[in-house]
PyMOL Python script that loads the backbone (N, CA, C, O; Angstrom):
from pymol import cmd

cmd.read_pdbstr("""\
ATOM      1  N   UNK A   1      34.393  42.366  -6.671  1.00  0.00           N
ATOM      2  CA  UNK A   1      33.052  42.801  -6.353  1.00  0.00           C
ATOM      3  C   UNK A   1      33.123  44.176  -5.695  1.00  0.00           C
ATOM      4  O   UNK A   1      33.934  44.402  -4.796  1.00  0.00           O
ATOM      5  N   UNK A   2      32.264  45.095  -6.152  1.00  0.00           N
ATOM      6  CA  UNK A   2      32.249  46.444  -5.625  1.00  0.00           C
ATOM      7  C   UNK A   2      31.463  46.518  -4.311  1.00  0.00           C
ATOM      8  O   UNK A   2      30.511  45.768  -4.095  1.00  0.00           O
ATOM      9  N   UNK A   3      31.882  47.431  -3.450  1.00  0.00           N
ATOM     10  CA  UNK A   3      31.193  47.709  -2.201  1.00  0.00           C
ATOM     11  C   UNK A   3      30.189  48.820  -2.452  1.00  0.00           C
ATOM     12  O   UNK A   3      30.495  49.801  -3.129  1.00  0.00           O
ATOM     13  N   UNK A   4      28.994  48.666  -1.909  1.00  0.00           N
ATOM     14  CA  UNK A   4      27.986  49.712  -2.093  1.00  0.00           C
ATOM     15  C   UNK A   4      28.246  50.880  -1.149  1.00  0.00           C
ATOM     16  O   UNK A   4      28.643  50.695   0.001  1.00  0.00           O
ATOM     17  N   UNK A   5      28.013  52.083  -1.659  1.00  0.00           N
ATOM     18  CA  UNK A   5      28.159  53.301  -0.875  1.00  0.00           C
ATOM     19  C   UNK A   5      27.043  54.250  -1.290  1.00  0.00           C
ATOM     20  O   UNK A   5      26.753  54.402  -2.477  1.00  0.00           O
ATOM     21  N   UNK A   6      26.421  54.885  -0.305  1.00  0.00           N
ATOM     22  CA  UNK A   6      25.366  55.849  -0.590  1.00  0.00           C
ATOM     23  C   UNK A   6      25.707  57.148   0.122  1.00  0.00           C
ATOM     24  O   UNK A   6      25.971  57.163   1.324  1.00  0.00           O
ATOM     25  N   UNK A   7      25.697  58.233  -0.635  1.00  0.00           N
ATOM     26  CA  UNK A   7      25.944  59.561  -0.090  1.00  0.00           C
ATOM     27  C   UNK A   7      24.616  60.296  -0.040  1.00  0.00           C
ATOM     28  O   UNK A   7      24.011  60.581  -1.074  1.00  0.00           O
ATOM     29  N   UNK A   8      24.167  60.600   1.177  1.00  0.00           N
ATOM     30  CA  UNK A   8      22.916  61.325   1.380  1.00  0.00           C
ATOM     31  C   UNK A   8      23.246  62.790   1.626  1.00  0.00           C
ATOM     32  O   UNK A   8      24.147  63.114   2.401  1.00  0.00           O
ATOM     33  N   UNK A   9      22.502  63.678   0.954  1.00  0.00           N
ATOM     34  CA  UNK A   9      22.707  65.101   1.187  1.00  0.00           C
ATOM     35  C   UNK A   9      21.423  65.860   0.918  1.00  0.00           C
ATOM     36  O   UNK A   9      20.427  65.291   0.470  1.00  0.00           O
ATOM     37  N   UNK A  10      21.461  67.182   1.205  1.00  0.00           N
ATOM     38  CA  UNK A  10      20.263  68.011   1.051  1.00  0.00           C
ATOM     39  C   UNK A  10      20.471  69.166   0.090  1.00  0.00           C
ATOM     40  O   UNK A  10      19.592  70.017  -0.052  1.00  0.00           O
ATOM     41  N   UNK A  11      21.611  69.209  -0.569  1.00  0.00           N
ATOM     42  CA  UNK A  11      21.853  70.252  -1.551  1.00  0.00           C
ATOM     43  C   UNK A  11      22.420  71.537  -0.990  1.00  0.00           C
ATOM     44  O   UNK A  11      22.625  72.490  -1.742  1.00  0.00           O
ATOM     45  N   UNK A  12      22.682  71.597   0.311  1.00  0.00           N
ATOM     46  CA  UNK A  12      23.239  72.802   0.917  1.00  0.00           C
ATOM     47  C   UNK A  12      24.714  72.943   0.506  1.00  0.00           C
ATOM     48  O   UNK A  12      25.301  71.985   0.002  1.00  0.00           O
ATOM     49  N   UNK A  13      25.312  74.107   0.711  1.00  0.00           N
ATOM     50  CA  UNK A  13      26.714  74.296   0.322  1.00  0.00           C
ATOM     51  C   UNK A  13      27.672  73.285   0.955  1.00  0.00           C
ATOM     52  O   UNK A  13      28.597  72.812   0.294  1.00  0.00           O
ATOM     53  N   UNK A  14      27.458  72.954   2.223  1.00  0.00           N
ATOM     54  CA  UNK A  14      28.312  71.953   2.889  1.00  0.00           C
ATOM     55  C   UNK A  14      28.181  70.609   2.177  1.00  0.00           C
ATOM     56  O   UNK A  14      29.176  69.923   1.946  1.00  0.00           O
ATOM     57  N   UNK A  15      26.950  70.238   1.831  1.00  0.00           N
ATOM     58  CA  UNK A  15      26.692  68.962   1.169  1.00  0.00           C
ATOM     59  C   UNK A  15      27.315  68.909  -0.226  1.00  0.00           C
ATOM     60  O   UNK A  15      27.906  67.899  -0.611  1.00  0.00           O
ATOM     61  N   UNK A  16      27.181  69.997  -0.976  1.00  0.00           N
ATOM     62  CA  UNK A  16      27.730  70.045  -2.332  1.00  0.00           C
ATOM     63  C   UNK A  16      29.247  69.950  -2.287  1.00  0.00           C
ATOM     64  O   UNK A  16      29.849  69.259  -3.109  1.00  0.00           O
ATOM     65  N   UNK A  17      29.869  70.635  -1.339  1.00  0.00           N
ATOM     66  CA  UNK A  17      31.328  70.562  -1.197  1.00  0.00           C
ATOM     67  C   UNK A  17      31.760  69.132  -0.860  1.00  0.00           C
ATOM     68  O   UNK A  17      32.746  68.635  -1.405  1.00  0.00           O
ATOM     69  N   UNK A  18      31.025  68.475   0.034  1.00  0.00           N
ATOM     70  CA  UNK A  18      31.353  67.091   0.389  1.00  0.00           C
ATOM     71  C   UNK A  18      31.164  66.164  -0.802  1.00  0.00           C
ATOM     72  O   UNK A  18      31.968  65.256  -1.014  1.00  0.00           O
ATOM     73  N   UNK A  19      30.107  66.384  -1.581  1.00  0.00           N
ATOM     74  CA  UNK A  19      29.876  65.558  -2.764  1.00  0.00           C
ATOM     75  C   UNK A  19      31.025  65.695  -3.763  1.00  0.00           C
ATOM     76  O   UNK A  19      31.467  64.700  -4.337  1.00  0.00           O
ATOM     77  N   UNK A  20      31.499  66.894  -3.969  1.00  0.00           N
ATOM     78  CA  UNK A  20      32.612  67.123  -4.892  1.00  0.00           C
ATOM     79  C   UNK A  20      33.887  66.449  -4.397  1.00  0.00           C
ATOM     80  O   UNK A  20      34.641  65.884  -5.189  1.00  0.00           O
ATOM     81  N   UNK A  21      34.128  66.509  -3.095  1.00  0.00           N
ATOM     82  CA  UNK A  21      35.301  65.840  -2.518  1.00  0.00           C
ATOM     83  C   UNK A  21      35.199  64.327  -2.688  1.00  0.00           C
ATOM     84  O   UNK A  21      36.181  63.665  -3.025  1.00  0.00           O
ATOM     85  N   UNK A  22      34.002  63.784  -2.452  1.00  0.00           N
ATOM     86  CA  UNK A  22      33.800  62.338  -2.606  1.00  0.00           C
ATOM     87  C   UNK A  22      33.994  61.893  -4.043  1.00  0.00           C
ATOM     88  O   UNK A  22      34.572  60.837  -4.299  1.00  0.00           O
ATOM     89  N   UNK A  23      33.514  62.693  -4.977  1.00  0.00           N
ATOM     90  CA  UNK A  23      33.651  62.349  -6.394  1.00  0.00           C
ATOM     91  C   UNK A  23      35.117  62.178  -6.764  1.00  0.00           C
ATOM     92  O   UNK A  23      35.455  61.340  -7.601  1.00  0.00           O
ATOM     93  N   UNK A  24      35.983  62.965  -6.147  1.00  0.00           N
ATOM     94  CA  UNK A  24      37.416  62.872  -6.414  1.00  0.00           C
ATOM     95  C   UNK A  24      38.088  61.746  -5.628  1.00  0.00           C
ATOM     96  O   UNK A  24      39.092  61.186  -6.069  1.00  0.00           O
ATOM     97  N   UNK A  25      37.528  61.417  -4.461  1.00  0.00           N
ATOM     98  CA  UNK A  25      38.199  60.485  -3.553  1.00  0.00           C
ATOM     99  C   UNK A  25      37.758  59.025  -3.690  1.00  0.00           C
ATOM    100  O   UNK A  25      38.556  58.117  -3.457  1.00  0.00           O
ATOM    101  N   UNK A  26      36.514  58.795  -4.061  1.00  0.00           N
ATOM    102  CA  UNK A  26      35.992  57.422  -4.128  1.00  0.00           C
ATOM    103  C   UNK A  26      36.457  56.748  -5.416  1.00  0.00           C
ATOM    104  O   UNK A  26      36.276  57.273  -6.514  1.00  0.00           O
ATOM    105  N   UNK A  27      37.047  55.597  -5.255  1.00  0.00           N
ATOM    106  CA  UNK A  27      37.530  54.824  -6.399  1.00  0.00           C
ATOM    107  C   UNK A  27      36.361  54.058  -7.025  1.00  0.00           C
ATOM    108  O   UNK A  27      35.839  53.129  -6.410  1.00  0.00           O
ATOM    109  N   UNK A  28      35.944  54.433  -8.242  1.00  0.00           N
ATOM    110  CA  UNK A  28      34.800  53.760  -8.867  1.00  0.00           C
ATOM    111  C   UNK A  28      35.048  52.287  -9.176  1.00  0.00           C
ATOM    112  O   UNK A  28      34.098  51.538  -9.405  1.00  0.00           O
ATOM    113  N   UNK A  29      36.289  51.867  -9.185  1.00  0.00           N
ATOM    114  CA  UNK A  29      36.585  50.458  -9.401  1.00  0.00           C
ATOM    115  C   UNK A  29      36.291  49.631  -8.141  1.00  0.00           C
ATOM    116  O   UNK A  29      36.082  48.420  -8.215  1.00  0.00           O
ATOM    117  N   UNK A  30      36.278  50.307  -6.984  1.00  0.00           N
ATOM    118  CA  UNK A  30      36.047  49.610  -5.714  1.00  0.00           C
ATOM    119  C   UNK A  30      34.664  49.835  -5.134  1.00  0.00           C
ATOM    120  O   UNK A  30      34.140  48.982  -4.417  1.00  0.00           O
ATOM    121  N   UNK A  31      34.059  51.001  -5.447  1.00  0.00           N
ATOM    122  CA  UNK A  31      32.792  51.366  -4.829  1.00  0.00           C
ATOM    123  C   UNK A  31      31.729  51.692  -5.866  1.00  0.00           C
ATOM    124  O   UNK A  31      31.994  52.364  -6.863  1.00  0.00           O
ATOM    125  N   UNK A  32      30.530  51.206  -5.612  1.00  0.00           N
ATOM    126  CA  UNK A  32      29.360  51.549  -6.404  1.00  0.00           C
ATOM    127  C   UNK A  32      28.648  52.651  -5.621  1.00  0.00           C
ATOM    128  O   UNK A  32      27.878  52.367  -4.704  1.00  0.00           O
ATOM    129  N   UNK A  33      28.912  53.924  -5.988  1.00  0.00           N
ATOM    130  CA  UNK A  33      28.416  55.076  -5.241  1.00  0.00           C
ATOM    131  C   UNK A  33      27.096  55.583  -5.803  1.00  0.00           C
ATOM    132  O   UNK A  33      26.969  55.841  -7.000  1.00  0.00           O
ATOM    133  N   UNK A  34      26.119  55.720  -4.919  1.00  0.00           N
ATOM    134  CA  UNK A  34      24.845  56.337  -5.271  1.00  0.00           C
ATOM    135  C   UNK A  34      24.731  57.642  -4.484  1.00  0.00           C
ATOM    136  O   UNK A  34      24.987  57.665  -3.280  1.00  0.00           O
ATOM    137  N   UNK A  35      24.355  58.709  -5.151  1.00  0.00           N
ATOM    138  CA  UNK A  35      24.155  60.005  -4.507  1.00  0.00           C
ATOM    139  C   UNK A  35      22.655  60.247  -4.403  1.00  0.00           C
ATOM    140  O   UNK A  35      21.936  60.189  -5.401  1.00  0.00           O
ATOM    141  N   UNK A  36      22.189  60.519  -3.182  1.00  0.00           N
ATOM    142  CA  UNK A  36      20.764  60.730  -2.933  1.00  0.00           C
ATOM    143  C   UNK A  36      20.559  62.126  -2.341  1.00  0.00           C
ATOM    144  O   UNK A  36      21.022  62.422  -1.239  1.00  0.00           O
ATOM    145  N   UNK A  37      19.863  62.968  -3.084  1.00  0.00           N
ATOM    146  CA  UNK A  37      19.524  64.322  -2.640  1.00  0.00           C
ATOM    147  C   UNK A  37      18.193  64.221  -1.899  1.00  0.00           C
ATOM    148  O   UNK A  37      17.136  64.127  -2.523  1.00  0.00           O
ATOM    149  N   UNK A  38      18.245  64.240  -0.577  1.00  0.00           N
ATOM    150  CA  UNK A  38      17.035  64.030   0.215  1.00  0.00           C
ATOM    151  C   UNK A  38      16.055  65.199   0.135  1.00  0.00           C
ATOM    152  O   UNK A  38      14.878  65.041   0.461  1.00  0.00           O
ATOM    153  N   UNK A  39      16.525  66.361  -0.291  1.00  0.00           N
ATOM    154  CA  UNK A  39      15.617  67.473  -0.514  1.00  0.00           C
ATOM    155  C   UNK A  39      14.709  67.223  -1.698  1.00  0.00           C
ATOM    156  O   UNK A  39      13.579  67.709  -1.738  1.00  0.00           O
ATOM    157  N   UNK A  40      15.203  66.465  -2.662  1.00  0.00           N
ATOM    158  CA  UNK A  40      14.435  66.138  -3.866  1.00  0.00           C
ATOM    159  C   UNK A  40      13.795  64.758  -3.790  1.00  0.00           C
ATOM    160  O   UNK A  40      12.797  64.500  -4.464  1.00  0.00           O
ATOM    161  N   UNK A  41      14.356  63.872  -2.980  1.00  0.00           N
ATOM    162  CA  UNK A  41      13.854  62.495  -2.862  1.00  0.00           C
ATOM    163  C   UNK A  41      13.410  62.247  -1.420  1.00  0.00           C
ATOM    164  O   UNK A  41      13.962  61.389  -0.732  1.00  0.00           O
ATOM    165  N   UNK A  42      12.414  63.004  -0.974  1.00  0.00           N
ATOM    166  CA  UNK A  42      11.953  62.913   0.417  1.00  0.00           C
ATOM    167  C   UNK A  42      11.451  61.516   0.783  1.00  0.00           C
ATOM    168  O   UNK A  42      11.481  61.137   1.954  1.00  0.00           O
ATOM    169  N   UNK A  43      10.996  60.759  -0.193  1.00  0.00           N
ATOM    170  CA  UNK A  43      10.516  59.398   0.064  1.00  0.00           C
ATOM    171  C   UNK A  43      11.634  58.490   0.565  1.00  0.00           C
ATOM    172  O   UNK A  43      11.366  57.422   1.115  1.00  0.00           O
ATOM    173  N   UNK A  44      12.883  58.907   0.380  1.00  0.00           N
ATOM    174  CA  UNK A  44      14.012  58.077   0.816  1.00  0.00           C
ATOM    175  C   UNK A  44      14.524  58.450   2.207  1.00  0.00           C
ATOM    176  O   UNK A  44      15.478  57.846   2.696  1.00  0.00           O
ATOM    177  N   UNK A  45      13.895  59.447   2.852  1.00  0.00           N
ATOM    178  CA  UNK A  45      14.296  59.823   4.210  1.00  0.00           C
ATOM    179  C   UNK A  45      14.172  58.651   5.185  1.00  0.00           C
ATOM    180  O   UNK A  45      15.100  58.430   5.963  1.00  0.00           O
ATOM    181  N   UNK A  46      13.066  57.883   5.184  1.00  0.00           N
ATOM    182  CA  UNK A  46      12.991  56.730   6.094  1.00  0.00           C
ATOM    183  C   UNK A  46      14.122  55.720   5.869  1.00  0.00           C
ATOM    184  O   UNK A  46      14.628  55.126   6.821  1.00  0.00           O
ATOM    185  N   UNK A  47      14.509  55.533   4.624  1.00  0.00           N
ATOM    186  CA  UNK A  47      15.631  54.635   4.305  1.00  0.00           C
ATOM    187  C   UNK A  47      16.918  55.154   4.954  1.00  0.00           C
ATOM    188  O   UNK A  47      17.674  54.390   5.553  1.00  0.00           O
ATOM    189  N   UNK A  48      17.152  56.456   4.828  1.00  0.00           N
ATOM    190  CA  UNK A  48      18.353  57.062   5.415  1.00  0.00           C
ATOM    191  C   UNK A  48      18.335  56.914   6.937  1.00  0.00           C
ATOM    192  O   UNK A  48      19.347  56.570   7.547  1.00  0.00           O
ATOM    193  N   UNK A  49      17.190  57.174   7.535  1.00  0.00           N
ATOM    194  CA  UNK A  49      17.070  57.029   8.992  1.00  0.00           C
ATOM    195  C   UNK A  49      17.315  55.584   9.422  1.00  0.00           C
ATOM    196  O   UNK A  49      17.940  55.341  10.454  1.00  0.00           O
ATOM    197  N   UNK A  50      16.831  54.635   8.642  1.00  0.00           N
ATOM    198  CA  UNK A  50      16.975  53.211   8.984  1.00  0.00           C
ATOM    199  C   UNK A  50      18.433  52.762   9.025  1.00  0.00           C
ATOM    200  O   UNK A  50      18.780  51.832   9.754  1.00  0.00           O
ATOM    201  N   UNK A  51      19.293  53.429   8.236  1.00  0.00           N
ATOM    202  CA  UNK A  51      20.713  53.055   8.249  1.00  0.00           C
ATOM    203  C   UNK A  51      21.525  53.944   9.182  1.00  0.00           C
ATOM    204  O   UNK A  51      22.753  53.868   9.207  1.00  0.00           O
ATOM    205  N   UNK A  52      20.828  54.798   9.958  1.00  0.00           N
ATOM    206  CA  UNK A  52      21.502  55.570  10.990  1.00  0.00           C
ATOM    207  C   UNK A  52      21.867  56.996  10.641  1.00  0.00           C
ATOM    208  O   UNK A  52      22.587  57.648  11.396  1.00  0.00           O
ATOM    209  N   UNK A  53      21.384  57.497   9.509  1.00  0.00           N
ATOM    210  CA  UNK A  53      21.685  58.884   9.146  1.00  0.00           C
ATOM    211  C   UNK A  53      20.899  59.810  10.072  1.00  0.00           C
ATOM    212  O   UNK A  53      19.672  59.739  10.138  1.00  0.00           O
ATOM    213  N   UNK A  54      21.609  60.673  10.781  1.00  0.00           N
ATOM    214  CA  UNK A  54      20.999  61.632  11.704  1.00  0.00           C
ATOM    215  C   UNK A  54      21.089  63.052  11.169  1.00  0.00           C
ATOM    216  O   UNK A  54      20.288  63.917  11.524  1.00  0.00           O
ATOM    217  N   UNK A  55      22.087  63.282  10.300  1.00  0.00           N
ATOM    218  CA  UNK A  55      22.268  64.587   9.664  1.00  0.00           C
ATOM    219  C   UNK A  55      22.956  64.361   8.325  1.00  0.00           C
ATOM    220  O   UNK A  55      23.550  63.313   8.070  1.00  0.00           O
ATOM    221  N   UNK A  56      22.855  65.384   7.480  1.00  0.00           N
ATOM    222  CA  UNK A  56      23.510  65.304   6.180  1.00  0.00           C
ATOM    223  C   UNK A  56      24.519  66.437   6.085  1.00  0.00           C
ATOM    224  O   UNK A  56      24.323  67.493   6.688  1.00  0.00           O
ATOM    225  N   UNK A  57      25.579  66.234   5.348  1.00  0.00           N
ATOM    226  CA  UNK A  57      25.877  65.087   4.499  1.00  0.00           C
ATOM    227  C   UNK A  57      26.325  63.870   5.307  1.00  0.00           C
ATOM    228  O   UNK A  57      26.937  63.992   6.368  1.00  0.00           O
ATOM    229  N   UNK A  58      26.004  62.709   4.777  1.00  0.00           N
ATOM    230  CA  UNK A  58      26.398  61.448   5.399  1.00  0.00           C
ATOM    231  C   UNK A  58      26.708  60.431   4.309  1.00  0.00           C
ATOM    232  O   UNK A  58      26.067  60.405   3.259  1.00  0.00           O
ATOM    233  N   UNK A  59      27.691  59.608   4.581  1.00  0.00           N
ATOM    234  CA  UNK A  59      28.094  58.558   3.658  1.00  0.00           C
ATOM    235  C   UNK A  59      27.887  57.217   4.339  1.00  0.00           C
ATOM    236  O   UNK A  59      28.339  57.005   5.465  1.00  0.00           O
ATOM    237  N   UNK A  60      27.203  56.314   3.652  1.00  0.00           N
ATOM    238  CA  UNK A  60      26.984  54.968   4.178  1.00  0.00           C
ATOM    239  C   UNK A  60      27.750  54.007   3.278  1.00  0.00           C
ATOM    240  O   UNK A  60      27.492  53.916   2.078  1.00  0.00           O
ATOM    241  N   UNK A  61      28.697  53.292   3.882  1.00  0.00           N
ATOM    242  CA  UNK A  61      29.500  52.316   3.138  1.00  0.00           C
ATOM    243  C   UNK A  61      29.279  50.955   3.764  1.00  0.00           C
ATOM    244  O   UNK A  61      29.561  50.747   4.944  1.00  0.00           O
ATOM    245  N   UNK A  62      28.777  50.042   2.973  1.00  0.00           N
ATOM    246  CA  UNK A  62      28.535  48.666   3.421  1.00  0.00           C
ATOM    247  C   UNK A  62      27.769  48.634   4.739  1.00  0.00           C
ATOM    248  O   UNK A  62      28.079  47.838   5.625  1.00  0.00           O
ATOM    249  N   UNK A  63      26.764  49.507   4.864  1.00  0.00           N
ATOM    250  CA  UNK A  63      25.916  49.520   6.046  1.00  0.00           C
ATOM    251  C   UNK A  63      26.435  50.323   7.218  1.00  0.00           C
ATOM    252  O   UNK A  63      25.747  50.428   8.233  1.00  0.00           O
ATOM    253  N   UNK A  64      27.622  50.894   7.118  1.00  0.00           N
ATOM    254  CA  UNK A  64      28.187  51.705   8.203  1.00  0.00           C
ATOM    255  C   UNK A  64      28.053  53.183   7.838  1.00  0.00           C
ATOM    256  O   UNK A  64      28.463  53.600   6.755  1.00  0.00           O
ATOM    257  N   UNK A  65      27.475  53.974   8.750  1.00  0.00           N
ATOM    258  CA  UNK A  65      27.190  55.378   8.485  1.00  0.00           C
ATOM    259  C   UNK A  65      28.291  56.282   9.011  1.00  0.00           C
ATOM    260  O   UNK A  65      28.747  56.141  10.146  1.00  0.00           O
ATOM    261  N   UNK A  66      28.710  57.220   8.158  1.00  0.00           N
ATOM    262  CA  UNK A  66      29.723  58.207   8.506  1.00  0.00           C
ATOM    263  C   UNK A  66      29.119  59.592   8.285  1.00  0.00           C
ATOM    264  O   UNK A  66      28.737  59.936   7.167  1.00  0.00           O
ATOM    265  N   UNK A  67      29.036  60.379   9.349  1.00  0.00           N
ATOM    266  CA  UNK A  67      28.513  61.737   9.236  1.00  0.00           C
ATOM    267  C   UNK A  67      29.671  62.674   8.901  1.00  0.00           C
ATOM    268  O   UNK A  67      30.739  62.612   9.510  1.00  0.00           O
ATOM    269  N   UNK A  68      29.435  63.538   7.922  1.00  0.00           N
ATOM    270  CA  UNK A  68      30.467  64.450   7.424  1.00  0.00           C
ATOM    271  C   UNK A  68      30.028  65.866   7.743  1.00  0.00           C
ATOM    272  O   UNK A  68      29.023  66.338   7.212  1.00  0.00           O
ATOM    273  N   UNK A  69      30.772  66.552   8.608  1.00  0.00           N
ATOM    274  CA  UNK A  69      30.446  67.925   8.964  1.00  0.00           C
ATOM    275  C   UNK A  69      28.998  67.983   9.436  1.00  0.00           C
ATOM    276  O   UNK A  69      28.500  67.000   9.985  1.00  0.00           O
ATOM    277  N   UNK A  70      28.310  69.099   9.240  1.00  0.00           N
ATOM    278  CA  UNK A  70      26.895  69.193   9.599  1.00  0.00           C
ATOM    279  C   UNK A  70      26.246  70.226   8.706  1.00  0.00           C
ATOM    280  O   UNK A  70      26.530  71.420   8.800  1.00  0.00           O
ATOM    281  N   UNK A  71      25.371  69.751   7.839  1.00  0.00           N
ATOM    282  CA  UNK A  71      24.646  70.638   6.944  1.00  0.00           C
ATOM    283  C   UNK A  71      23.224  70.847   7.419  1.00  0.00           C
ATOM    284  O   UNK A  71      22.744  71.979   7.484  1.00  0.00           O
ATOM    285  N   UNK A  72      22.538  69.744   7.757  1.00  0.00           N
ATOM    286  CA  UNK A  72      21.159  69.811   8.227  1.00  0.00           C
ATOM    287  C   UNK A  72      20.815  68.522   8.962  1.00  0.00           C
ATOM    288  O   UNK A  72      21.283  67.438   8.612  1.00  0.00           O
ATOM    289  N   UNK A  73      19.992  68.668   9.982  1.00  0.00           N
ATOM    290  CA  UNK A  73      19.488  67.484  10.679  1.00  0.00           C
ATOM    291  C   UNK A  73      18.465  66.791   9.797  1.00  0.00           C
ATOM    292  O   UNK A  73      17.743  67.446   9.046  1.00  0.00           O
ATOM    293  N   UNK A  74      18.401  65.483   9.885  1.00  0.00           N
ATOM    294  CA  UNK A  74      17.451  64.724   9.076  1.00  0.00           C
ATOM    295  C   UNK A  74      16.020  65.175   9.378  1.00  0.00           C
ATOM    296  O   UNK A  74      15.178  65.176   8.480  1.00  0.00           O
ATOM    297  N   UNK A  75      15.734  65.553  10.613  1.00  0.00           N
ATOM    298  CA  UNK A  75      14.400  66.019  10.980  1.00  0.00           C
ATOM    299  C   UNK A  75      14.013  67.298  10.235  1.00  0.00           C
ATOM    300  O   UNK A  75      12.833  67.534   9.974  1.00  0.00           O
ATOM    301  N   UNK A  76      15.001  68.118   9.896  1.00  0.00           N
ATOM    302  CA  UNK A  76      14.732  69.354   9.180  1.00  0.00           C
ATOM    303  C   UNK A  76      14.334  69.107   7.717  1.00  0.00           C
ATOM    304  O   UNK A  76      13.792  69.997   7.061  1.00  0.00           O
ATOM    305  N   UNK A  77      14.601  67.921   7.222  1.00  0.00           N
ATOM    306  CA  UNK A  77      14.305  67.602   5.820  1.00  0.00           C
ATOM    307  C   UNK A  77      12.894  67.054   5.625  1.00  0.00           C
ATOM    308  O   UNK A  77      12.405  66.957   4.500  1.00  0.00           O
ATOM    309  N   UNK A  78      12.254  66.702   6.722  1.00  0.00           N
ATOM    310  CA  UNK A  78      10.917  66.086   6.636  1.00  0.00           C
ATOM    311  C   UNK A  78       9.856  67.085   6.264  1.00  0.00           C
ATOM    312  O   UNK A  78       8.683  66.727   6.151  1.00  0.00           O
TER     313      UNK A  78
END
""", "prot")
cmd.dss("prot")
cmd.show_as("cartoon", "prot")
cmd.util.cbc("prot")
cmd.orient("prot")
């Protein structure tokens, strides 16, 4: 059974670099990865906040949030 993972980002250079690194690092046999561009999918910002995303890029794996570097605060995306 695959573990769910969601990568939230805003399309900034830091976010794009992190997305490219994740694409190479995440094993698709183990993880079901969804990439969410919050700049384009603003309706999903409350969802990201609910799982603890405070800034992007951020990766949520099985409900645990990991902040990667700092591209933008979630408040800046609203």
